[in-house]
VOSE-653131 format. One record per atom (N, C-alpha, C): residue number from 0; residue in three letters; chain; x, y, z. Coordinates in steps of 0.02 Angstrom, whole numbers, plus 32768, in hexadecimal, padded with zeros to 4 digits. Example, Ala and Ser with C-alpha at 12.3 -4.5 7.8 and 13.67 -1.06 7.14 Angstrom:
<pamis>
PAMI pos code unit    X    Y    Z
PAMI   0  Ala    A 8294 7EE4 8186
PAMI   0  Ala    A 8267 7F1F 8186
PAMI   0  Ala    A 8294 7F5B 8186
PAMI   1  Ser    A 8282 7F90 8162
PAMI   1  Ser    A 82AC 7FCB 8165
PAMI   1  Ser    A 8285 8002 818A
</pamis>
This chain:
<pamis>
PAMI pos code unit    X    Y    Z
PAMI   0  Met    A 9C8F 6651 E700
PAMI   0  Met    A 9CAB 6621 E730
PAMI   0  Met    A 9CD3 65EB E70D
PAMI   1  Val    A 9CB8 65CF E6D6
PAMI   1  Val    A 9CDC 659C E6B1
PAMI   1  Val    A 9D1C 65BA E694
PAMI   2  Glu    A 9D18 65F8 E67B
PAMI   2  Glu    A 9D53 6618 E65F
PAMI   2  Glu    A 9D88 6621 E695
PAMI   3  Asp    A 9D74 6631 E6D2
PAMI   3  Asp    A 9DA4 6638 E709
PAMI   3  Asp    A 9DC8 65F6 E716
PAMI   4  Gln    A 9DA3 65BF E713
PAMI   4  Gln    A 9DC2 657D E71E
PAMI   4  Gln    A 9DF3 656C E6E7
PAMI   5  Val    A 9DE2 657E E6A9
PAMI   5  Val    A 9E0F 6572 E671
PAMI   5  Val    A 9E4E 659A E67A
PAMI   6  Leu    A 9E47 65DA E68C
PAMI   6  Leu    A 9E81 6605 E697
PAMI   6  Leu    A 9EAB 65EB E6D1
PAMI   7  Asp    A 9E8A 65D8 E708
PAMI   7  Asp    A 9EAE 65BF E742
PAMI   7  Asp    A 9ED8 6582 E730
PAMI   8  Arg    A 9EBB 6554 E70A
PAMI   8  Arg    A 9EE0 6517 E6F7
PAMI   8  Arg    A 9F1B 6528 E6C9
PAMI   9  Ala    A 9F10 6555 E699
PAMI   9  Ala    A 9F45 6568 E66B
PAMI   9  Ala    A 9F7F 658A E690
PAMI  10  Tyr    A 9F6E 65BB E6BA
PAMI  10  Tyr    A 9FA3 65DF E6DD
PAMI  10  Tyr    A 9FC6 65B3 E711
PAMI  11  Ala    A 9FA1 6587 E732
PAMI  11  Ala    A 9FC0 6559 E761
PAMI  11  Ala    A 9FF0 652A E73D
PAMI  12  Ala    A 9FDC 6513 E702
PAMI  12  Ala    A A008 64E7 E6DB
PAMI  12  Ala    A A047 650C E6C6
PAMI  13  Leu    A A040 654A E6B1
PAMI  13  Leu    A A079 6571 E699
PAMI  13  Leu    A A0A5 658A E6D2
PAMI  14  Ala    A A08C 6589 E70F
PAMI  14  Ala    A A0B2 65A4 E747
PAMI  14  Ala    A A0EE 6578 E75A
PAMI  15  Asp    A A0ED 653A E745
PAMI  15  Asp    A A123 650C E759
PAMI  15  Asp    A A159 6509 E723
PAMI  16  Pro    A A198 6511 E735
PAMI  16  Pro    A A1CD 6510 E703
PAMI  16  Pro    A A1D5 64CD E6E0
PAMI  17  Thr    A A1C7 6496 E702
PAMI  17  Thr    A A1CB 6455 E6E1
PAMI  17  Thr    A A197 644F E6AA
PAMI  18  Arg    A A15A 6466 E6B8
PAMI  18  Arg    A A126 6462 E685
PAMI  18  Arg    A A135 6490 E64A
PAMI  19  Arg    A A151 64CB E659
PAMI  19  Arg    A A164 64F7 E621
PAMI  19  Arg    A A19B 64D6 E5F7
PAMI  20  Arg    A A1C8 64B4 E618
PAMI  20  Arg    A A1FE 6491 E5F4
PAMI  20  Arg    A A1E1 645A E5C7
PAMI  21  Leu    A A1AF 6435 E5E0
PAMI  21  Leu    A A18E 6402 E5B8
PAMI  21  Leu    A A16D 6421 E57B
PAMI  22  Leu    A A14B 6459 E585
PAMI  22  Leu    A A12A 647B E54D
PAMI  22  Leu    A A15D 6493 E51A
PAMI  23  Glu    A A194 64AD E531
PAMI  23  Glu    A A1C9 64C4 E504
PAMI  23  Glu    A A1E5 648A E4DB
PAMI  24  Ala    A A1ED 6451 E4FC
PAMI  24  Ala    A A207 6416 E4D8
PAMI  24  Ala    A A1D7 63FF E4A2
PAMI  25  Leu    A A197 6409 E4AD
PAMI  25  Leu    A A164 63F4 E47C
PAMI  25  Leu    A A15E 6424 E441
PAMI  26  Arg    A A17E 645D E444
PAMI  26  Arg    A A17B 648B E40B
PAMI  26  Arg    A A19B 646C E3CE
PAMI  27  Gly    A A1C8 643D E3D8
PAMI  27  Gly    A A1E9 641B E3A0
PAMI  27  Gly    A A1BD 63E6 E380
PAMI  28  Gly    A A184 63D8 E39D
PAMI  28  Gly    A A156 63A5 E382
PAMI  28  Gly    A A143 6373 E3B7
PAMI  29  Asp    A A119 6344 E3A4
PAMI  29  Asp    A A102 6310 E3D2
PAMI  29  Asp    A A13D 62EA E3EF
PAMI  30  Ala    A A135 62D3 E42D
PAMI  30  Ala    A A16C 62AE E44E
PAMI  30  Ala    A A14F 627B E47E
PAMI  31  Arg    A A175 6246 E488
PAMI  31  Arg    A A162 6214 E4BA
PAMI  31  Arg    A A170 6230 E500
PAMI  32  Ile    A A146 621E E52F
PAMI  32  Ile    A A150 6235 E573
PAMI  32  Ile    A A194 621D E58D
PAMI  33  Thr    A A1A7 61E1 E57C
PAMI  33  Thr    A A1E8 61C7 E594
PAMI  33  Thr    A A222 61F2 E57A
PAMI  34  Asp    A A21D 620A E53D
PAMI  34  Asp    A A252 6235 E522
PAMI  34  Asp    A A253 6279 E545
PAMI  35  Leu    A A218 6293 E555
PAMI  35  Leu    A A214 62D3 E578
PAMI  35  Leu    A A22E 62CC E5BF
PAMI  36  Ala    A A222 6293 E5DE
PAMI  36  Ala    A A236 6289 E624
PAMI  36  Ala    A A281 627E E62C
PAMI  37  Ala    A A2A1 6262 E5F9
PAMI  37  Ala    A A2E8 624F E5FF
PAMI  37  Ala    A A316 6286 E619
PAMI  38  Pro    A A313 62C3 E5FE
PAMI  38  Pro    A A343 62F6 E616
PAMI  38  Pro    A A32F 6318 E658
PAMI  39  Leu    A A2F4 6309 E672
PAMI  39  Leu    A A2DD 632B E6AE
PAMI  39  Leu    A A2F6 6308 E6ED
PAMI  40  Pro    A A308 632F E720
PAMI  40  Pro    A A322 6313 E75E
PAMI  40  Pro    A A2EA 62FC E78E
PAMI  41  Met    A A2BF 62D0 E775
PAMI  41  Met    A A289 62B7 E79F
PAMI  41  Met    A A274 6272 E786
PAMI  42  Thr    A A24A 6252 E7AC
PAMI  42  Thr    A A232 6210 E799
PAMI  42  Thr    A A201 6216 E75F
PAMI  43  Phe    A A1F7 61DE E73D
PAMI  43  Phe    A A1C6 61DC E708
PAMI  43  Phe    A A180 61EB E723
PAMI  44  Ala    A A172 61D2 E75F
PAMI  44  Ala    A A131 61DF E77E
PAMI  44  Ala    A A127 622A E78A
PAMI  45  Gly    A A15C 624D E79D
PAMI  45  Gly    A A157 6295 E7A7
PAMI  45  Gly    A A149 62B9 E766
PAMI  46  Val    A A16B 62A5 E731
PAMI  46  Val    A A15E 62C3 E6EF
PAMI  46  Val    A A116 62B4 E6DA
PAMI  47  Ser    A A100 6278 E6E7
PAMI  47  Ser    A A0BC 6264 E6D4
PAMI  47  Ser    A A088 6290 E6F7
PAMI  48  Arg    A A094 62A1 E736
PAMI  48  Arg    A A067 62CE E75A
PAMI  48  Arg    A A066 6313 E739
PAMI  49  His    A A0A0 632B E726
PAMI  49  His    A A0A3 636C E703
PAMI  49  His    A A07C 6369 E6C1
PAMI  50  Val    A A084 6333 E69E
PAMI  50  Val    A A060 632B E65E
PAMI  50  Val    A A014 632C E66C
PAMI  51  Gly    A 9FFF 630D E6A2
PAMI  51  Gly    A 9FB8 630D E6B4
PAMI  51  Gly    A 9F9D 6353 E6BF
PAMI  52  Val    A 9FC5 637E E6DE
PAMI  52  Val    A 9FB1 63C3 E6E9
PAMI  52  Val    A 9FAB 63E7 E6A6
PAMI  53  Leu    A 9FDB 63DC E67A
PAMI  53  Leu    A 9FD9 63FB E637
PAMI  53  Leu    A 9F9C 63E4 E60F
PAMI  54  Glu    A 9F8C 63A3 E616
PAMI  54  Glu    A 9F51 6389 E5F4
PAMI  54  Glu    A 9F11 63A8 E60F
PAMI  55  Ala    A 9F0C 63AC E651
PAMI  55  Ala    A 9ED0 63C9 E671
PAMI  55  Ala    A 9EC6 6412 E65C
PAMI  56  Ala    A 9EFD 6435 E64F
PAMI  56  Ala    A 9EFA 647B E63A
PAMI  56  Ala    A 9EEC 6481 E5EF
PAMI  57  Gly    A 9EEC 6449 E5CC
PAMI  57  Gly    A 9EE0 644A E584
PAMI  57  Gly    A 9F1B 6463 E55C
PAMI  58  Leu    A 9F57 645F E579
PAMI  58  Leu    A 9F92 6477 E556
PAMI  58  Leu    A 9FB6 6441 E52E
PAMI  59  Val    A 9FAA 6402 E540
PAMI  59  Val    A 9FC6 63CA E51A
PAMI  59  Val    A 9F90 6394 E511
PAMI  60  Arg    A 9F9B 636B E4DF
PAMI  60  Arg    A 9F6F 6332 E4D3
PAMI  60  Arg    A 9F9A 62F3 E4D2
PAMI  61  Arg    A 9F80 62C0 E4F3
PAMI  61  Arg    A 9FA3 6280 E4F6
PAMI  61  Arg    A 9F82 6250 E4C5
PAMI  62  Glu    A 9FAB 622D E4A1
PAMI  62  Glu    A 9F93 61F9 E473
PAMI  62  Glu    A 9FB9 61B9 E481
PAMI  63  Val    A 9F96 6183 E48D
PAMI  63  Val    A 9FB6 6143 E49A
PAMI  63  Val    A 9FBE 611F E458
PAMI  64  Arg    A 9FFC 6110 E448
PAMI  64  Arg    A A00D 60EB E40A
PAMI  64  Arg    A A030 60AB E420
PAMI  65  Gly    A A00A 6075 E421
PAMI  65  Gly    A A026 6037 E43B
PAMI  65  Gly    A A032 603E E485
PAMI  66  Arg    A A070 6035 E49A
PAMI  66  Arg    A A081 603C E4E0
PAMI  66  Arg    A A09F 6080 E4F1
PAMI  67  Glu    A A0A5 60A9 E4BE
PAMI  67  Glu    A A0C5 60EA E4C9
PAMI  67  Glu    A A091 6122 E4CD
PAMI  68  His    A A09F 6151 E4F9
PAMI  68  His    A A074 618C E501
PAMI  68  His    A A097 61C7 E4E1
PAMI  69  Trp    A A076 61E5 E4B0
PAMI  69  Trp    A A091 621E E48C
PAMI  69  Trp    A A06B 625D E4A0
PAMI  70  Leu    A A08F 6294 E4A4
PAMI  70  Leu    A A071 62D4 E4B5
PAMI  70  Leu    A A078 6304 E47A
PAMI  71  Ser    A A046 632E E473
PAMI  71  Ser    A A049 6364 E441
PAMI  71  Ser    A A02E 63A3 E461
PAMI  72  Leu    A A049 63DB E44B
PAMI  72  Leu    A A031 641C E463
PAMI  72  Leu    A 9FEA 6429 E44C
PAMI  73  Gln    A 9FC4 644B E475
PAMI  73  Gln    A 9F81 6460 E464
PAMI  73  Gln    A 9F7E 64AC E46F
PAMI  74  Pro    A 9F96 64D2 E43D
PAMI  74  Pro    A 9F9B 651B E447
PAMI  74  Pro    A 9F58 653C E456
PAMI  75  Gln    A 9F21 651F E441
PAMI  75  Gln    A 9EE0 653D E451
PAMI  75  Gln    A 9ED3 653D E49C
PAMI  76  Gly    A 9EF8 6514 E4C1
PAMI  76  Gly    A 9EF2 6514 E50A
PAMI  76  Gly    A 9F08 6556 E529
PAMI  77  Leu    A 9F2F 657C E505
PAMI  77  Leu    A 9F46 65BD E51E
PAMI  77  Leu    A 9F19 65F6 E509
PAMI  78  Ala    A 9EE7 65E8 E4E0
PAMI  78  Ala    A 9EBE 661D E4C3
PAMI  78  Ala    A 9E9D 6649 E4F9
PAMI  79  Ala    A 9E80 662B E52C
PAMI  79  Ala    A 9E5E 6652 E560
PAMI  79  Ala    A 9E90 667C E586
PAMI  80  Ala    A 9ECA 665F E596
PAMI  80  Ala    A 9EFD 6685 E5BA
PAMI  80  Ala    A 9F18 66BE E590
PAMI  81  Gln    A 9F22 66B1 E550
PAMI  81  Gln    A 9F3A 66E5 E523
PAMI  81  Gln    A 9F07 671D E51C
PAMI  82  Gln    A 9EC7 670B E518
PAMI  82  Gln    A 9E93 673E E512
PAMI  82  Gln    A 9E8F 6769 E551
PAMI  83  Trp    A 9E96 6749 E58B
PAMI  83  Trp    A 9E94 676E E5CA
PAMI  83  Trp    A 9ECE 67A0 E5CD
PAMI  84  Ile    A 9F0A 678A E5BA
PAMI  84  Ile    A 9F44 67B6 E5BA
PAMI  84  Ile    A 9F39 67EF E589
PAMI  85  Ser    A 9F1F 67E0 E54F
PAMI  85  Ser    A 9F12 6813 E51C
PAMI  85  Ser    A 9EE0 6847 E536
PAMI  86  Asp    A 9EAB 6830 E556
PAMI  86  Asp    A 9E79 685E E572
PAMI  86  Asp    A 9E98 688B E5A7
PAMI  87  Gln    A 9EC2 686F E5D2
PAMI  87  Gln    A 9EE3 6897 E606
PAMI  87  Gln    A 9F13 68C9 E5E7
PAMI  88  Thr    A 9F37 68B3 E5B4
PAMI  88  Thr    A 9F67 68E0 E593
PAMI  88  Thr    A 9F42 691B E573
PAMI  89  Asp    A 9F0B 690C E551
PAMI  89  Asp    A 9EE3 6941 E531
PAMI  89  Asp    A 9ECA 6973 E565
PAMI  90  Phe    A 9EAF 6959 E59D
PAMI  90  Phe    A 9E94 6984 E5D1
PAMI  90  Phe    A 9ECB 69B1 E5EE
PAMI  91  Trp    A 9F04 6993 E601
PAMI  91  Trp    A 9F38 69BA E622
PAMI  91  Trp    A 9F5B 69E8 E5F0
PAMI  92  Ser    A 9F5F 69D6 E5B1
PAMI  92  Ser    A 9F7C 6A02 E57F
PAMI  92  Ser    A 9F50 6A40 E577
PAMI  93  Ala    A 9F0F 6A37 E576
PAMI  93  Ala    A 9EE1 6A6F E570
PAMI  93  Ala    A 9EE7 6A9D E5AE
PAMI  94  Arg    A 9EED 6A7F E5E8
PAMI  94  Arg    A 9EF5 6AA7 E625
PAMI  94  Arg    A 9F37 6ACE E625
PAMI  95  Ala    A 9F6C 6AAD E60F
PAMI  95  Ala    A 9FAD 6ACE E60B
PAMI  95  Ala    A 9FAC 6B07 E5D8
PAMI  96  Asp    A 9F8B 6AFC E59F
PAMI  96  Asp    A 9F85 6B30 E56D
PAMI  96  Asp    A 9F5E 6B6D E588
PAMI  97  Ala    A 9F28 6B5F E5AD
PAMI  97  Ala    A 9F01 6B95 E5CB
PAMI  97  Ala    A 9F2B 6BBC E5FE
PAMI  98  Leu    A 9F52 6B99 E625
PAMI  98  Leu    A 9F7D 6BBA E656
PAMI  98  Leu    A 9FB2 6BE4 E633
PAMI  99  Ala    A 9FD0 6BCA E5FF
PAMI  99  Ala    A A003 6BEF E5DA
PAMI  99  Ala    A 9FE5 6C2F E5BC
PAMI 100  Ala    A 9FA9 6C2A E5A1
PAMI 100  Ala    A 9F88 6C65 E584
PAMI 100  Ala    A 9F7A 6C99 E5BA
PAMI 101  Arg    A 9F64 6C82 E5F4
PAMI 101  Arg    A 9F56 6CB1 E62A
PAMI 101  Arg    A 9F95 6CD3 E642
PAMI 102  Leu    A 9FCB 6CAD E648
PAMI 102  Leu    A A00A 6CCB E65D
PAMI 102  Leu    A A023 6CFD E62A
PAMI 103  Arg    A A01A 6CF0 E5EA
PAMI 103  Arg    A A02E 6D20 E5B6
PAMI 103  Arg    A A005 6D60 E5BD
PAMI 104  Arg    A 9FC3 6D59 E5C9
PAMI 104  Arg    A 9F99 6D94 E5D2
PAMI 104  Arg    A 9FAF 6DBC E60F
PAMI 105  Asn    A 9FBD 6D99 E646
PAMI 105  Asn    A 9FD3 6DBC E683
PAMI 105  Asn    A A016 6DDF E679
PAMI 106  Asn    A A043 6DBF E657
PAMI 106  Asn    A A085 6DDD E649
PAMI 106  Asn    A A07D 6E1A E61C
PAMI 107  Gly    A A04E 6E18 E5ED
PAMI 107  Gly    A A041 6E51 E5C2
PAMI 107  Gly    A A027 6E8C E5E9
PAMI 108  Arg    A 9FFD 6E80 E619
PAMI 108  Arg    A 9FE2 6EB6 E643
PAMI 108  Arg    A A019 6ED6 E66D
PAMI 109  Arg    A A045 6EAF E687
PAMI 109  Arg    A A07C 6EC8 E6B1
PAMI 109  Arg    A A0AD 6EF2 E688
PAMI 110  Ser    A A0B8 6EDD E64B
PAMI 110  Ser    A A0E9 6F01 E622
PAMI 110  Ser    A A0CE 6F44 E609
PAMI 111  Gln    A A08C 6F4D E60F
PAMI 111  Gln    A A06E 6F8E E5FA
PAMI 111  Gln    A A07C 6FC4 E62E
PAMI 112  Gly    A A08E 6FB1 E668
PAMI 112  Gly    A A09D 6FE2 E69C
PAMI 112  Gly    A A05F 6FF3 E6C4
PAMI 113  Pro    A A069 7018 E6FC
PAMI 113  Pro    A A031 702A E728
PAMI 113  Pro    A A000 7059 E704
PAMI 114  Gly    A 9FC1 704C E70F
PAMI 114  Gly    A 9F8D 7076 E6F4
PAMI 114  Gly    A 9F80 706B E6AA
PAMI 115  Gln    A 9FA6 7041 E688
PAMI 115  Gln    A 9F9B 7035 E642
PAMI 115  Gln    A 9F7A 6FF2 E635
PAMI 116  Gly    A 9F6D 6FCC E668
PAMI 116  Gly    A 9F50 6F89 E661
PAMI 116  Gly    A 9F07 6F8B E650
PAMI 117  Arg    A 9EDF 6F75 E67E
PAMI 117  Arg    A 9E96 6F70 E673
PAMI 117  Arg    A 9E76 6FB4 E677
PAMI 118  Ser    A 9E42 6FBB E651
PAMI 118  Ser    A 9E19 6FF7 E657
PAMI 118  Ser    A 9DDC 6FE3 E680
PAMI 119  Arg    A 9DC6 7010 E6AA
PAMI 119  Arg    A 9D8C 7000 E6D5
PAMI 119  Arg    A 9D53 7029 E6C3
</pamis>
């Protein structure tokens, strides 16, 4: 249940293009919220709300330095989401491999011609 909440917060945070843009801007290193907000077509309060969602998801960390609020990426916040995607990829890859093997077997039987397939 807790893992579901962590995943829900991470995916909800990543679902918004503004929040993804903020995360991309932070790849260059720590930044002040005011600098991140400047190029965005919204109010500072709107950007601040987006930052709050990113913080709640554990994707960024805020540090107050004097009067300035600095943000830094917290890549470990994506760990649960990354693990879930990896688990799904492994599962579906195995299923696809099994399907491909079955189709190869079926195609082999057909190419043998009538009466040459299975023995009963």
